C-alpha positions as CSV (number, residue, x, y, z in Angstrom):
1,X,0.0,0.0,0.0
2,X,2.8,2.4,0.9
3,X,4.6,1.4,-2.3
4,X,1.4,2.1,-4.4
5,X,1.1,5.5,-2.7
6,X,4.7,6.4,-3.5
7,X,4.3,5.3,-7.2
8,X,1.1,7.3,-7.5
9,X,2.9,10.3,-5.9
10,X,5.8,10.1,-8.3
11,X,3.6,9.6,-11.3
12,X,1.5,12.7,-10.4
13,X,4.7,14.7,-9.8
14,X,6.2,13.7,-13.1
15,X,2.9,14.5,-14.9
16,X,2.7,17.8,-13.1
17,X,6.3,18.7,-14.1
18,X,5.6,17.7,-17.7
19,X,2.5,19.9,-17.8
20,X,4.4,22.7,-16.1
21,X,7.2,22.4,-18.7
22,X,4.6,22.4,-21.6
23,X,3.0,25.5,-20.1
24,X,6.4,27.3,-19.8
25,X,7.3,26.3,-23.4
26,X,3.9,27.6,-24.6
27,X,4.4,30.8,-22.7
28,X,7.9,31.4,-24.2
29,X,6.7,30.5,-27.7
30,X,3.6,32.8,-27.5
31,X,5.5,35.7,-25.9
32,X,8.2,35.4,-28.5
33,X,5.6,35.5,-31.3
34,X,3.9,38.5,-29.6
35,X,7.2,40.3,-29.4
36,X,8.0,39.6,-33.0
37,X,4.5,40.7,-34.1
38,X,4.7,43.8,-32.0
39,X,8.1,44.6,-33.5
40,X,6.8,44.0,-37.1
41,X,3.8,46.1,-36.4
42,X,6.0,48.9,-35.1
43,X,8.2,48.8,-38.2
44,X,5.1,48.8,-40.5
45,X,3.7,52.0,-38.8
46,X,3.8,54.9,-41.2
47,X,5.9,57.9,-40.3
48,X,3.9,60.6,-38.5
49,X,3.2,62.5,-41.7
50,X,2.8,59.6,-44.2
51,X,-0.6,59.4,-45.8
52,X,-1.4,63.0,-45.1
53,X,-0.2,66.5,-45.4
54,X,3.5,66.9,-44.5
55,X,4.8,69.8,-42.4
56,X,6.1,71.6,-45.5
57,X,2.7,71.4,-47.3
58,X,1.0,72.5,-44.1
59,X,3.3,75.6,-43.8
60,X,2.8,76.5,-47.5
61,X,-1.0,76.2,-47.2
62,X,-1.3,78.0,-43.8
63,X,1.0,80.8,-44.8
64,X,-0.5,81.1,-48.2
65,X,2.9,81.1,-49.9
66,X,3.1,82.5,-53.4
67,X,4.6,80.3,-56.2
68,X,7.9,82.1,-55.7
69,X,7.9,81.5,-52.0
70,X,7.0,77.9,-52.5
71,X,10.0,77.5,-54.9
72,X,12.3,79.2,-52.4
73,X,10.9,77.1,-49.6
74,X,11.5,73.9,-51.6
75,X,15.2,74.8,-51.9
76,X,15.4,75.5,-48.2
77,X,13.6,72.2,-47.4
78,X,16.0,70.2,-49.6
79,X,19.0,71.8,-48.0
80,X,17.6,71.1,-44.6
81,X,16.9,67.5,-45.4
82,X,20.3,66.9,-46.8
83,X,22.0,68.4,-43.7
84,X,19.7,66.4,-41.4
85,X,20.2,63.1,-43.2
86,X,24.0,63.3,-42.6
87,X,23.4,64.3,-39.0
88,X,20.9,61.4,-38.4
89,X,23.3,58.9,-39.9
90,X,26.1,60.2,-37.6
91,X,23.6,59.9,-34.7
92,X,22.8,56.3,-35.5
93,X,26.5,55.5,-35.7
94,X,27.3,57.2,-32.4
95,X,24.4,55.4,-30.7
96,X,25.5,52.1,-32.1
97,X,29.1,52.6,-30.8
98,X,27.7,53.9,-27.5
99,X,25.6,50.8,-26.8
100,X,28.3,48.5,-28.2
101,X,30.2,49.5,-25.1
102,X,27.7,47.3,-23.1
103,X,29.4,44.3,-24.7
104,X,32.2,44.8,-22.2
105,X,32.0,43.6,-18.6
106,X,33.6,46.9,-17.5
107,X,33.1,49.5,-20.1
108,X,35.7,52.3,-20.2
109,X,33.9,55.2,-18.5
110,X,35.9,57.8,-20.4
111,X,34.7,56.2,-23.7
112,X,31.1,56.1,-22.3
113,X,31.3,59.8,-21.4
114,X,33.0,60.8,-24.6
115,X,30.4,59.1,-26.8
116,X,27.5,60.5,-24.6
117,X,29.0,64.0,-25.2
118,X,29.3,63.4,-28.9
119,X,25.7,62.3,-29.0
120,X,24.7,65.5,-27.2
121,X,26.8,67.6,-29.6
122,X,25.1,65.9,-32.5
123,X,21.7,66.6,-31.1
124,X,22.7,70.2,-30.5
125,X,23.9,70.5,-34.1
126,X,20.6,69.0,-35.4
127,X,18.6,71.4,-33.3
128,X,20.6,74.4,-34.5
129,X,20.2,73.2,-38.1
130,X,16.4,73.0,-37.6
131,X,16.3,76.4,-35.9
132,X,18.2,78.1,-38.7
133,X,16.1,76.4,-41.3
134,X,12.9,77.8,-39.8
135,X,14.6,81.1,-39.3
136,X,15.3,81.1,-43.1
137,X,11.7,80.0,-43.8
138,X,10.4,82.9,-41.7
139,X,12.5,85.3,-43.7
140,X,10.6,84.2,-46.8
141,X,7.4,85.5,-45.2
142,X,5.9,88.9,-45.6
143,X,4.8,90.7,-42.4
144,X,1.3,89.2,-42.2
145,X,2.7,85.7,-42.9
146,X,5.4,86.2,-40.2
147,X,2.6,86.8,-37.6
148,X,0.9,83.6,-38.7
149,X,4.2,81.8,-38.8
150,X,4.8,82.7,-35.1
151,X,1.3,81.4,-34.3
152,X,1.8,78.0,-35.9
153,X,5.5,77.1,-35.6
154,X,4.8,75.0,-32.5
155,X,2.1,73.0,-34.3
156,X,4.5,72.5,-37.2
157,X,7.2,71.2,-34.8
158,X,4.6,69.0,-33.2
159,X,3.7,67.5,-36.6
160,X,7.3,67.0,-37.4
161,X,7.9,65.0,-34.3
162,X,4.7,63.0,-34.8
163,X,2.9,64.3,-31.7
164,X,5.7,63.3,-29.4
165,X,5.9,65.7,-26.4
166,X,9.5,66.8,-27.0
167,X,8.8,70.5,-27.4
168,X,8.1,73.2,-24.9
169,X,4.5,74.2,-24.6
170,X,3.2,77.0,-26.7
171,X,2.6,80.3,-25.0
172,X,-0.7,82.0,-25.8
């Protein structure tokens, strides 16, 4: 009787462990699939302005640019995009190098700090490029357009950043 009880106990224990292992495997498999599908869904999301009016079109429409202003704006926009593309590529490279330092058990703090400073300098340069771009766009405007530009610049920046709250609040 005691022997039958022990066998029954061990059979139930093994069965319980098998069920537990199957549940863990199912959980790992499902969570991995969810993680992949979430990642794929994120990659497939359109950029903030895709499928609608982009910030440049919004500005031209809101400010009621003339054809000459639109042509001048297009030149400024292309120069800005070219400058920003190289800065964004540099930012990606810096971030890649920065987080590669995590591959070391004891990352060199001087390298960590130096790369963090370079990333900060890159962001500063990008912000200055954007500021000077909009400064040049504002110079394209007549006096009435400048007033409206001042009223909508925060909305334009909000649209550029896809609604992310990275900008200071507008002041009425």
